[in-house]
C-alpha positions in Angstrom: -9.4 -33.0 -0.8 -6.7 -30.4 0.0 -5.2 -30.3 3.4 -5.7 -27.2 5.7 -2.2 -26.0 5.0 -2.8 -26.3 1.2 -6.0 -24.2 1.6 -4.1 -21.6 3.6 -1.0 -21.5 1.4 -2.0 -18.4 -0.6 -2.5 -16.4 2.7 -0.1 -14.9 5.1 -2.5 -15.2 8.1 -5.4 -17.4 9.1 -7.8 -17.1 12.1 -9.8 -19.8 13.7 -13.3 -19.1 15.1 -15.6 -21.5 16.9 -19.4 -21.6 16.9 -19.2 -22.6 20.6 -16.8 -24.0 23.2 -15.6 -27.6 22.7 -16.3 -27.8 19.0 -12.7 -28.8 18.1 -11.2 -25.3 17.4 -7.9 -26.1 19.3 -7.7 -29.5 17.6 -8.0 -27.8 14.2 -5.5 -25.2 15.3 -3.0 -27.9 16.2 -3.7 -29.7 13.0 -2.6 -26.7 10.9 0.5 -26.1 13.1 1.6 -29.7 12.5 1.0 -29.5 8.8 3.1 -26.3 8.5 5.9 -28.0 10.5 6.0 -30.8 7.9 6.4 -28.2 5.2 9.3 -26.6 7.3 7.4 -23.3 7.5 7.8 -21.0 10.4 4.5 -20.2 12.0 3.5 -17.6 14.6 0.6 -18.1 17.0 -1.5 -15.9 19.2 -5.0 -15.8 20.6 -7.9 -13.5 21.4 -8.8 -14.4 25.0 -7.1 -17.3 26.8 -6.4 -20.6 25.0 -4.3 -23.6 25.6 -5.3 -24.3 29.3 -5.9 -28.0 30.0 -9.4 -27.4 31.6 -12.0 -25.0 30.3 -12.3 -22.3 32.9 -16.0 -21.8 32.2 -17.3 -25.3 31.6 -14.7 -27.3 33.7 -14.2 -29.7 30.8 -10.9 -31.2 29.6 -9.4 -29.3 26.7 -6.6 -30.2 24.3 -3.5 -28.0 24.7 -1.9 -25.9 22.0 1.2 -27.8 20.9 4.0 -25.9 19.1 7.4 -27.0 17.7 10.9 -25.7 18.0 11.1 -22.4 16.0 7.5 -21.4 16.4 6.9 -17.8 17.3 4.2 -16.9 19.9 2.6 -13.9 21.5 1.1 -14.3 24.9 0.7 -12.5 28.2 3.6 -12.6 30.7 1.6 -14.2 33.4 1.0 -17.3 31.3 4.7 -18.0 30.5 4.9 -20.1 33.6 2.3 -22.5 32.1 4.3 -23.0 28.9 6.3 -26.2 29.2 8.9 -25.2 26.6 12.3 -23.5 26.7 12.0 -20.2 24.9 13.8 -17.0 23.9 12.0 -13.7 24.6 12.2 -11.6 21.5 10.2 -8.5 22.5 8.1 -7.0 25.2 5.3 -5.2 23.4 4.0 -2.6 25.9 0.5 -4.0 25.2 -1.2 -5.0 28.4 -4.0 -7.5 29.1 -5.6 -8.6 32.5 -3.0 -11.3 32.5 0.0 -9.0 32.0 2.0 -7.5 29.2 2.1 -9.4 25.9 5.5 -10.7 25.1 6.8 -12.3 21.9 9.0 -15.4 22.1 10.5 -18.1 20.0 10.1 -21.7 21.1 13.5 -23.5 21.5 11.8 -26.9 22.1 8.6 -28.7 21.4 5.8 -28.5 23.9 2.5 -27.0 25.0 1.8 -23.3 25.4 -1.0 -21.1 26.7 -1.9 -18.0 24.7 -3.6 -14.8 25.7 -3.0 -12.1 23.0 -4.4 -8.7 22.1 -8.0 -7.8 21.8 -7.9 -4.8 19.5 -7.4 -4.6 15.7 -4.6 -2.1 16.0 -2.7 -4.3 18.5 -3.0 -7.3 16.2 -1.6 -5.2 13.4 1.4 -4.3 15.5 2.1 -7.8 16.7 1.7 -9.2 13.2 4.4 -6.8 12.0 6.6 -8.1 14.8 6.0 -11.7 13.7 7.0 -10.9 10.2 10.2 -9.1 11.3 11.1 -12.2 13.3 10.7 -14.5 10.3 7.1 -15.8 10.5 5.8 -17.3 7.2 2.3 -18.0 8.5 0.4 -16.2 11.3 -2.3 -18.0 13.1 -4.9 -16.5 15.4 -7.0 -18.5 17.8 -10.2 -16.6 18.1 -13.9 -16.9 19.1 -17.2 -16.3 17.4 -18.1 -13.7 20.0 -15.1 -11.8 18.6 -15.5 -12.7 15.0 -14.3 -9.2 14.0 -10.9 -10.8 14.3 -11.5 -12.8 11.1 -11.9 -9.5 9.2 -9.3 -8.9 6.5 -7.7 -6.1 8.5 -6.6 -8.8 11.1 -6.3 -12.0 9.1 -6.4 -12.7 5.4 -8.4 -16.0 5.8 -10.6 -17.8 8.3 -11.5 -21.4 9.3 -14.8 -21.9 11.1 -15.1 -24.7 13.7 -18.4 -26.2 14.7 -19.8 -29.3 16.3 -22.3 -31.2 18.5 -21.4 -29.1 21.5 -23.1 -26.1 19.9 -26.6 -27.8 20.1 -28.1 -31.2 20.6 -30.1 -30.9 17.4 -27.9 -31.6 14.3 -30.3 -29.7 12.0 -29.8 -26.6 14.2 -26.0 -26.9 14.2 -26.0 -27.3 10.4 -28.4 -24.4 9.9 -26.6 -21.9 12.1 -23.2 -22.9 10.8 -24.3 -22.4 7.2 -25.8 -19.0 8.2 -22.5 -17.9 9.8 -20.7 -19.0 6.6 -23.1 -16.9 4.5 -22.6 -13.8 6.7 -18.8 -14.2 6.7 -18.8 -14.6 2.9 -20.9 -11.6 1.9 -19.8 -10.1 -1.4 -17.6 -7.1 -1.6 -19.1 -3.7 -2.6 -17.9 -1.6 -5.5 -18.2 1.5 -3.4 -15.0 3.3 -2.5 -15.6 4.2 1.2 -13.1 6.5 2.9 -11.7 5.8 6.4 -13.4 9.0 7.5 -16.8 7.5 6.8 -16.1 4.4 8.9 -14.4 6.3 11.7 -17.2 8.9 12.3 -19.4 8.4 15.3 -22.2 10.9 14.8 -24.3 9.0 12.2 -25.1 5.3 12.2 -26.7 5.2 8.7 -25.2 7.0 5.7 -27.5 7.0 2.6 -25.6 6.5 -0.7 -27.3 8.8 -3.2 -24.1 9.4 -5.3 -21.6 6.6 -5.3 -18.9 9.0 -6.6 -19.5 11.5 -3.7 -20.1 9.8 -0.4 -20.8 12.3 2.4 -22.4 12.4 5.8 -26.1 13.3 5.7 -27.3 16.7 7.1 -29.6 14.9 9.6 -29.9 11.5 11.3 -32.4 9.2 9.7 -33.2 5.5 10.2 -33.4 2.9 7.3 -37.2 2.8 7.6 -37.3 6.6 7.2 -34.9 6.7 4.3 -36.6 3.7 2.5 -40.3 4.5 3.4 -42.8 4.3 0.6 -42.9 7.5 -1.3 -39.7 8.9 0.2 -38.1 11.4 -2.1 -34.7 10.5 -3.5 -34.6 7.2 -1.6 -31.1 5.8 -1.8 -30.4 2.4 -3.2 -27.7 1.7 -0.6 -27.2 2.6 3.0 -23.8 2.3 4.7 -24.2 1.0 8.3 -21.5 2.2 10.6 -20.6 -0.5 13.2 -22.6 -3.6 13.9 -26.1 -4.4 12.8 -28.4 -6.0 15.4 -32.0 -7.3 15.5 -33.1 -4.3 17.4 -31.8 -1.9 14.7 -33.9 -3.6 11.9 -37.0 -4.6 13.8 -38.9 -1.4 12.6 -37.7 -2.1 9.1 -39.1 -5.7 9.2 -42.4 -4.7 10.7 -43.0 -1.8 8.3 -44.5 -2.1 4.8 -41.2 -0.8 3.3 -40.4 -2.2 -0.2 -36.8 -3.4 0.1 -36.5 -4.9 -3.4 -33.2 -3.7 -4.9 -32.1 -2.1 -1.7 -28.7 -2.9 -0.1 -27.0 -2.4 3.3 -23.2 -2.0 3.2 -21.1 -2.9 6.2 -17.4 -2.9 7.0 -17.2 -6.7 6.9 -19.3 -9.8 7.6 -18.4 -9.8 11.2 -20.6 -6.7 11.7 -23.7 -8.7 10.9 -25.0 -9.5 14.4 -28.5 -10.5 13.3 -30.2 -13.7 14.3 -31.0 -16.2 11.6 -34.7 -15.4 11.7 -34.3 -11.7 11.4 -31.7 -12.0 8.6 -34.1 -14.3 6.7 -37.0 -11.9 7.0 -34.9 -9.1 5.6 -33.9 -11.3 2.6 -37.5 -12.2 2.0 -38.4 -8.5 1.8 -35.7 -8.1 -0.9 -32.8 -6.5 1.1 -29.3 -7.5 0.2 -26.0 -7.0 1.9 -22.5 -6.0 0.8 -19.2 -5.4 2.7 -16.1 -3.3 2.1 -13.8 -6.1 3.2 -14.8 -9.6 2.0 -13.7 -12.3 4.4 -12.0 -15.4 2.8 -13.5 -18.4 4.5 -11.3 -21.4 3.8 -13.1 -24.3 5.4 -15.4 -25.6 8.1 -14.2 -28.2 10.6 -16.6 -30.4 12.5 -16.5 -32.2 15.8 -19.3 -34.8 16.1 -18.7 -35.3 19.8 -20.0 -33.2 22.7 -18.5 -33.2 26.3 -22.0 -33.6 27.5 -22.1 -37.1 26.2 -24.2 -37.0 23.1 -22.5 -37.7 19.7 -23.7 -37.1 16.2 -23.4 -39.8 13.6 -20.2 -38.6 12.0 -21.0 -39.6 8.4 -24.4 -38.0 8.4 -23.1 -34.9 10.1 -20.3 -34.6 7.5 -22.7 -35.1 4.6 -25.3 -32.6 5.8 -22.7 -30.0 6.6 -21.0 -30.5 3.2 -24.4 -30.0 1.5 -25.1 -26.8 3.5 -21.9 -24.8 3.0 -19.9 -23.9 -0.1 -16.4 -24.6 1.4 -14.6 -27.8 2.2 -15.6 -29.6 5.4 -13.2 -31.6 7.6 -13.6 -33.9 10.6 -10.2 -33.0 11.9 -10.4 -35.2 15.0 -10.9 -38.3 12.8 -8.2 -37.3 10.4 -5.7 -37.0 13.2 -6.6 -40.5 14.6 -6.2 -42.0 11.1 -2.6 -40.7 10.8 
């Protein structure tokens, strides 16, 4: 099986998102950093939220630190520089501010641990990624979170690695089911529609019926999917573009109605906009609804951690087998791979 760096080789950037805390995301992040170093590639690292602290500030559990090597580029908040045990060269102050201070970009002049707290907005990531490239980065890595999975969208990173483990839930079947569901959502197929930025940026209409794929325009009045797709509705569209995220509350009426959804499709910006629960998503599929996205996310792999800080482990071989059968991407037990080196 290919290494993580081999999977990421075709892509300039890769984001890591975790199903929950303590599922091995930082371990997987460190794994790729180490693999890139062996290939003598210059990597750049940043984070959404705060990462790299030795103790989780929410759960009070011990966390692995983010370890970088000489030459690595990093973007973090100024207040966290004092917690980075490396010598460094400050390359740029960005003018982008977080609760922990202004984000600065530096180059590591020695090996050591760093703490990261980067930007939270897509436009800010785009700016910092441009800085990384100008300073010589060959691979950009973003340490993210499932709650901010929009950061795995193509507009931010070209590829994504999903991290999961026993810490997510005590029941292995639940962990496998929900991880597989997340993989399905992140991997939704790309639409053939050409959707303008104007459509995505408008705020006045949540649902845009697609009656003419060659001429997308805002509707004259606001209508919900159950209204547009109700039985007997004149000129019912085959597709509806959904502006923003899609939640359970937004489709509850559609699920409870007698609407025929066979052949109907909802189109979203990317898979991160699907905020539905597993049960609600499954009900929509059973009614015949399908989903498409403008920006298809490239999911590279799933990493697993069979250990939980609460003391209950999964049997690692069974966990690996069941996860591998449930998803259509490679699965890695990164912790075990590191111990075997």
